[in-house]
C-alpha positions in Angstrom: 0.2 0.0 0.1 2.9 2.7 0.7 4.3 1.7 -2.6 1.1 2.6 -4.4 0.6 6.1 -2.2 4.2 7.1 -3.4 3.3 6.4 -7.0 0.3 8.4 -6.5 2.2 11.2 -5.0 5.0 11.1 -8.2 2.2 10.4 -10.6 0.6 13.8 -9.3 3.9 15.9 -8.6 4.5 15.0 -12.4 1.4 16.2 -13.7 1.5 19.7 -11.8 5.0 20.0 -13.2 3.7 19.5 -16.9 1.1 21.7 -16.5 3.2 24.2 -14.9 5.3 24.1 -18.1 2.4 24.0 -20.4 1.1 27.4 -18.7 4.2 29.3 -18.8 5.3 28.3 -22.3 1.8 29.3 -23.6 1.6 32.4 -21.8 5.3 33.7 -22.7 4.4 32.8 -26.5 1.0 34.6 -26.5 0.7 37.5 -29.1 -1.4 40.1 -28.7 -2.9 42.1 -31.8 -3.9 45.2 -31.9 -4.4 48.2 -34.4 -2.4 51.3 -34.0 -5.0 53.2 -32.0 -5.6 50.4 -29.7 -1.8 50.2 -29.0 -1.7 54.0 -28.1 -4.6 54.0 -25.3 -2.6 50.7 -23.5 0.0 53.4 -22.9 2.5 51.4 -20.4 0.3 48.5 -20.2 1.9 47.2 -23.5 5.3 47.8 -22.6 7.6 44.9 -23.0 4.9 42.4 -24.4 5.1 40.8 -27.8 2.7 42.4 -30.2 1.3 42.6 -33.5 0.2 46.3 -34.5 -1.8 46.4 -37.7 -2.2 50.1 -39.4 -1.5 52.3 -42.6 2.2 53.1 -43.5 2.0 56.9 -42.9 3.3 58.6 -46.2 6.6 60.2 -45.9 7.6 58.3 -43.1 9.6 55.3 -44.5 13.4 56.1 -43.8 15.5 52.9 -45.2 19.3 52.3 -44.4 20.3 49.2 -46.6 23.7 49.5 -44.9 22.8 48.6 -41.6 20.3 47.3 -42.6 17.4 49.3 -40.7 13.8 50.4 -41.6 12.0 53.3 -39.7 8.6 54.3 -40.6 5.3 55.2 -38.8 2.0 53.2 -38.7 -1.3 55.2 -38.6 -4.7 54.2 -37.9 -7.8 56.0 -36.7 -5.6 59.4 -36.4 -3.1 57.3 -33.8 0.6 57.2 -35.2 3.4 54.7 -34.0 6.9 54.9 -34.7 8.3 51.4 -35.8 11.9 50.5 -35.8 12.9 47.4 -37.9 16.0 45.4 -38.5 16.2 43.4 -41.4 15.6 43.2 -45.3 12.9 45.3 -46.3 9.6 43.7 -47.7 9.9 44.2 -51.6 6.3 46.0 -51.6 6.6 48.0 -49.0 5.4 51.6 -49.7 3.6 54.4 -48.5 0.0 54.2 -47.7 -0.2 50.1 -47.6 -1.6 48.5 -44.7 1.0 46.3 -43.0 1.5 44.5 -39.5 4.6 45.1 -37.4 5.5 42.3 -34.8 7.7 43.1 -32.0 8.2 44.9 -28.4 7.3 48.5 -27.4 9.9 50.1 -25.9 9.8 53.8 -24.9 6.5 54.7 -27.3 8.5 52.9 -30.3 7.6 49.2 -31.7 11.0 47.7 -32.0 9.9 45.0 -34.8 11.3 41.8 -35.6 9.0 41.4 -38.7 7.1 43.5 -40.8 4.3 42.1 -43.1 2.5 44.1 -45.9 -0.8 43.3 -46.6 -1.7 42.8 -50.2 -5.7 43.4 -50.6 -5.1 43.1 -54.2 -5.1 39.4 -53.7 -8.3 39.1 -52.0 -10.5 41.4 -54.3 -12.7 39.4 -56.9 -11.8 40.2 -60.4 -13.8 42.8 -62.3 -15.9 41.7 -65.0 -16.3 43.5 -68.2 
């Protein structure tokens, strides 16, 4: 009987450890998806968290430095503006006015992006019939 009780205790501890590891992994991997205006309302609550931020590339804000490589730009949505810094290769179709999603961490009011994806709505619009 003692042996069975020991096995039950060991099994319980293992289950608790696995549950704890699963919870911490999922909690740390969570990505929050916001529009720019939502991020600016969060202020300090979003600092340091990994975010995906959707907005429109503000015309005239693109600063591409290929030697580094570093891309600085601003995302705009519903009148709110968020500066973004991305270190990596500039997406081919990246240009003023396009919708984009930047993923990264918010630091000091600037999104330090690890990924930038340009939305291309033309691929999803039906063909115009003539």
